[in-house]
C-alpha positions as CSV (number, residue, x, y, z in Angstrom):
1,M,-71.0,32.8,5.5
2,E,-70.5,33.7,1.8
3,I,-69.9,30.7,-0.8
4,S,-68.3,32.0,-4.2
5,Q,-67.2,29.8,-7.1
6,T,-65.0,30.1,-9.8
7,K,-63.1,27.7,-12.1
8,E,-59.6,27.9,-12.5
9,N,-57.2,25.6,-14.7
10,N,-59.9,23.2,-14.7
11,V,-60.5,22.8,-11.1
12,A,-63.5,23.9,-9.4
13,V,-63.2,26.4,-6.6
14,V,-65.5,27.2,-4.1
15,A,-64.2,30.0,-1.4
16,L,-65.4,30.1,2.1
17,N,-65.9,33.4,3.8
18,G,-67.0,33.3,7.7
19,R,-68.5,30.7,10.0
20,L,-69.4,26.9,8.5
21,D,-71.9,25.7,11.2
22,A,-75.4,24.2,11.6
23,N,-76.7,27.3,10.2
24,T,-74.6,27.8,7.2
25,A,-73.9,24.5,6.2
26,P,-77.1,23.8,4.0
27,Q,-75.8,26.5,1.6
28,L,-72.4,24.6,1.0
29,E,-73.8,21.4,1.1
30,A,-76.2,22.7,-1.6
31,A,-73.5,23.9,-3.9
32,L,-71.5,21.0,-3.5
33,N,-74.2,18.8,-4.4
34,A,-74.4,21.0,-7.5
35,L,-70.8,20.5,-8.4
36,V,-71.0,17.0,-8.1
37,E,-74.7,16.7,-10.3
38,A,-72.6,18.8,-12.9
39,G,-70.1,16.3,-12.7
40,E,-67.1,18.3,-11.7
41,T,-64.2,15.8,-10.7
42,K,-61.7,18.3,-9.3
43,V,-63.1,20.6,-6.9
44,L,-61.0,22.7,-4.3
45,V,-62.6,24.1,-1.3
46,D,-60.6,27.6,-0.6
47,C,-60.8,28.2,3.5
48,S,-58.3,31.0,3.6
49,H,-61.3,33.0,4.9
50,L,-62.7,30.4,7.0
51,Q,-63.2,31.5,10.3
52,Y,-64.7,28.3,11.9
53,I,-66.2,25.1,11.4
54,S,-68.7,22.8,13.5
55,S,-69.3,19.3,12.9
56,A,-72.3,20.2,10.8
57,G,-69.8,21.6,8.3
58,L,-67.3,18.4,8.5
59,R,-70.4,16.1,7.8
60,V,-71.1,18.5,4.9
61,L,-67.6,18.0,3.7
62,L,-67.8,14.3,4.5
63,A,-71.0,13.7,2.3
64,A,-69.5,15.7,-0.5
65,A,-66.4,13.7,-0.5
66,K,-68.4,10.4,-0.9
67,G,-70.4,11.8,-3.8
68,F,-67.3,13.2,-5.6
69,K,-65.8,9.6,-4.9
70,K,-68.8,8.1,-6.9
71,I,-68.2,10.0,-9.9
72,D,-64.3,9.5,-9.7
73,G,-63.8,12.7,-8.5
74,T,-61.6,14.8,-6.0
75,I,-62.1,17.2,-3.4
76,S,-59.5,19.1,-1.4
77,L,-58.9,21.8,0.8
78,C,-56.4,24.6,1.1
79,A,-55.5,27.3,3.6
80,L,-56.7,26.4,6.7
81,S,-56.2,28.5,9.4
82,P,-54.3,26.8,12.3
83,T,-57.8,26.7,14.4
84,V,-59.9,25.1,11.5
85,K,-56.8,22.7,10.5
86,Q,-56.9,21.7,14.3
87,V,-60.6,20.6,13.9
88,F,-59.8,18.5,11.1
89,E,-56.5,17.1,13.1
90,I,-58.9,16.1,16.2
91,S,-61.7,14.4,14.0
92,G,-59.2,12.6,11.7
93,F,-60.5,14.4,8.6
94,T,-56.8,15.0,7.7
95,S,-56.6,11.6,6.3
96,I,-60.0,11.9,4.2
97,F,-59.1,15.1,2.6
98,P,-55.8,16.5,0.7
99,L,-54.9,19.2,2.5
100,H,-53.0,22.3,0.5
101,A,-51.0,25.2,2.1
102,T,-52.5,27.6,-0.8
103,R,-54.7,27.8,-3.5
104,D,-52.0,27.9,-6.2
105,E,-50.3,24.8,-4.8
106,V,-53.2,23.3,-6.2
107,L,-54.0,24.9,-9.2
108,N,-50.4,24.6,-10.6
109,A,-50.2,21.4,-9.9
């Protein structure tokens, strides 16, 4: 999985490309922990190129949400594919994370 990070309109954007599973989850965990430690309070995870997410990936996102909450920050997700969105719906994570259709929807809000 590839992870790229940018800063747009005062929002830290983390773009995921590939599969988020037990093998790749530590990469994302390190990236999100670094943002928490840097004090970033607005984070958007762009899932437009995320093909798959496992329970390990969900765990990393949940831990990150808790970390951002401690610093009065927010983490939201955008552009989930139907398959990935279904995993979020089944797991109940749609009530934990703000989900947006596009990156621009968040950045222009």
